[in-house]
N, C-alpha and C positions, 0 to 999 in steps of 0.2 A: 555166086551168091552163097554157097556153102562157107566160104572163107569169111564173108561178112557175118553171117549168122554166128559163127564160131566167135568172132571177135566181140560181138554184143553180149554173147553168153558169158564170156570171160569177165567183161566190165560189170554186168549185173551180179555175178557171183561175188566179185570183190566188194562191191557196195553192200551187199547183204552182210558180209563178214564185218566190214566197218561198222555197220549199223548195230550188229549184234554186240560188238565190243563196247560201243559207246553206251548202249543200253545197260549193259552189265556194269558200267562204271558209275551210273547215277544211283545214289542210295539216299534214303530219307532218314533224317536224325530226329528222333523223338526225345525232347527234354524230360528230365525226371522232376521229382518233387523237391529236390534239395539244390539250392543255388550254389555255384562255384565255378571253377574253371576246368574245362575238359579238352582233351586232345583227341582229334578224329584222324586216324591214319588210314591211307588207301595204298595197296600193293597190286602191281600188275607186273607179273613176272619178275624181272630184275629191278623194276622201277618202284620206288617208295616214296610217299610224301604225307605230310601231316598238317593239320590247321588246328589252331586254338579256338575253342568256343567258350564264351563266358555265359553262364546261365544265371539269369537275375529274377528276383521275385517280382511279380506284377505289382505295379503301383497301387498302393491302397492308402486310405487316410490314417495318419498317424497322429496328427495334431489338429486342434480347432482353435482359432482366435476370435474373440468377440470384439466387435466395433460398435459404437465409438468407445474410447477409453474414459468418458467422462465419469467422475467418481460421485457426483451429487446431483439431486434433482430437488427442486422446490415443489411446495404443495400444489397439486394439480397439473404439474408440467408433465408432458409425455416425452418419449424418447424411443426412437426406432432403431432396434439393434440389427446388425447384420453379422453373418458369420463367414469366415475364411477357412479353407481346408488346406493343409500341407501334407504331402505324402512322406514316405520314409526316406526319400531322397532330397527332400528340401524343396520340392517343387510344388507349385500351386495345383490343387487337383479339384475337379469338379464334384460337387457334393450332390447327393441324392436328397431324399427328404430330411428336413431338420426339425427336430422336436424341441420346443421352447417350454421352459417351466420357470416359475419364481416363487420363492418363500415370502409370505407375508403380503402378497399382492398378485394380481392377475396380469398375465402377459398373453397377448394374442398370438395366433399361429403364424403370423407374418413378423414376429419379433418386436411388436410395438407394446411398450409398457406405459401405463398411466399411473403417475404417483398419486397416492392418497393424501389426505389432509391432517396426517399426523407424522410426527418425526419417527422414523423407523430405519433399520437396515434390511435391504432387500438383496437376496442372492439370486441372480439370473443364471440359468443354466441351459446351455444348448447341447443337444446330443445328436449324433449321427451314428446309428448302429450301437455298438459298444463303446465308441469314443465320445467323451463329453468334456465340457469345460465350463467354468463358472466365473462370474464376476459380482463383486459386492458394490451395491449402489446404496448411498445414504440419502434418505428423504429429509429435507430440513425445511424449517419454516423460512419463508422469504425474509430478507434483511429489512429490519425496520428501526428507525430511530428510537433509542432508548435512553441515551445519555448525551448531555452537552457539557463541554469543557471549555471554560473561559481562560484566557491567557493574557496577562499574568493573573494568577489567582489571588494573589495578595501583593499590594504595592504601598509603599509610603509616598505620600505627595504633600506638597505645600499649598497654601492658598493661591489660586490663580494658575497652578501648573496644569499642563495638558497631558493626557495619556490616552493611547489607542489600545482598545481591548479587541481581541480576536476571538472567534468562536469555532469550535470543531465539534462535529457530530459523530457518534459512535453507535453501531448497531448493537443488537443483543449478544454478539460474539466479540465485541471489542473492536471491530474493523471500522475503519472510516466510512462515513455515508454523508450524503448531502443533507443539509439542515434546512433547506427551503427558506421560508420567511421567518426572520427573527425579530422579535419586539425587545427593544433595550429600554431599561429603566435604571435610575440612580438616585441615591440620597447623597446630600452633601455637595452637590454639584449638578451639572448638565450634561446629558449625553445624547448624541444624535443617533440615527438609525444605522450608522456605519460604525458604532462603537467608540466614537471620539468623545472623550470625557474632559471636563474642565471643573477644577474645584473652586467652590465659592470662596470669596475673599474672606469671609468670617467663619469658615468651616473649621471645626476643631473636634477630634475624636475619630471614632470608628464609623465608617460608611459602607454601603453595599452597592454593588453593580449587579444587576440581574439581566439574564437573556432568557427568552421564552420562544421555543418553536411553537408558533401558534396552532398549526393543523395538528400536531402530535401532542400538544399540551405537555411539552418536557421542558424543564427549566434548570438553570445553573446560576450559581452566584460567585461573585469574587468580592474581596475585602479591600477597602481603601482606608489607610491609616493617615490621619492629618495630625501631626504632632503640634504641641504649643510652639508658635514661632513668633519672633519679634516683628511686629507689624509696623510700628511707628515709635518715634522718639519725641520727647519734648524737653526744652531746656528751661531751667528755673534759676533765678527769678526771671519773669517776663516783664516787659514794658518798664525798663529801668533806665535811668539816665546817670551816667558816671562822669565825674570830674576828671580833667586830665591828671595822670599820675596816681589816681585813685585806685585802690585795689578792690576787685570784687571776685568772689568765688561763686562759679557757676556749677550746677549739678544737672545731670540728665536722668530722666526716668524712661523706662520702656513699657510698651503696651503690646498685648497679644492681638490675635485676630478678632477676639470678642470684646476688646476695649478694656480688658483687665490688665493691672500693673503687674509686670513681672521683673524678675532680677536680670540685669543686662551685663554684669561683669565689667570688664575694662572698657573705657571711653577714650576714643582718640579725639583730642581737641585740636582745633585750628582757629586762627583768626586771620582776617584779611589785614592788609597794611593799615597801620594806625594803631595797633595794639599788639600785645604779647600775651599769650595764654600758655601755662605749662600743662603737664600730664595730669595734674589734679584739678583742672578747671579753674586755676587762680588766674585772673586776668588784670592787666594794667593798661590803660590808654595813654596816649600822647597828645601834645598840643597841635600836632601837624594836621590831623584829619579828624573831622567831626563825627564821621560814621564809620562804625566797624561792624563787619559780620562775624559772630561767633558760630563755629560749626562743630557739631558733635557727631561722631560716626561709630556705630557698632556693628561689625560685619559688612553687610551691603545695605544698611539702613542708615540714613543721615538726616540731620535737621539743622536749620540755620536760625539764628536769632540776631536781629538788628539792634546794635547798641548806639546810642548817640550820646 
């Protein structure tokens, strides 16, 4: 029994020594106030080891970002702003109480801004402690139709010709906007409500095309110029009988769309089989055919006279 007791005593004694050594090897490191990299060294008799410890600053708010990034509001429009925090390491960080403020307007504690009914520039600011950020918002009047533009704005047309006119609406800032219902009117011809215009056959001079946005009472005008044009030709003399081989000189007169005589320049003369006519309108018939047609042409206008 004494031998056994001695054996257990020896084991317990060694355990106490080991426990004492391990206890003496456990140390607590307390970081200082300055960030950086440190080396911790441990020595036990002839054994030496070290470990590197990096001391970093606790995460704190460095930057605030306001959302949304919308730059403008229209009269009476509301916008709910939110805020995001970023720490010094570029990571998102939870924010405590956020304080909102706005110049020229009122913003609620939850970041909701209600635009006024006048154009102005509002600066919205969000603050968390000593960190703050701002965003500028422009309050503008809602877009409204102020101008109509007709295309083409000026065009030259002949009697009977067709032209389609288109319309574009612009707001008070010169941006395109819907025109709603348009009422078309015209002088010198007829225009339908799709902007399709046809010139009267007897029209001559300057005429106007008008488009009006009925609800907004906004109008625009375009100009139609109808020049004097050759509308018809007549050959003189008329109702004439010519003997075979008799020489007869014919002349042509031109008339515009209003029935007034106008100069016509060079006339292209032709005759059907049974006679000959030169460039000056001098005609001579033959004995072979009793009836001959004399044709005078100027541009795209022509006329025929039957001679017997």
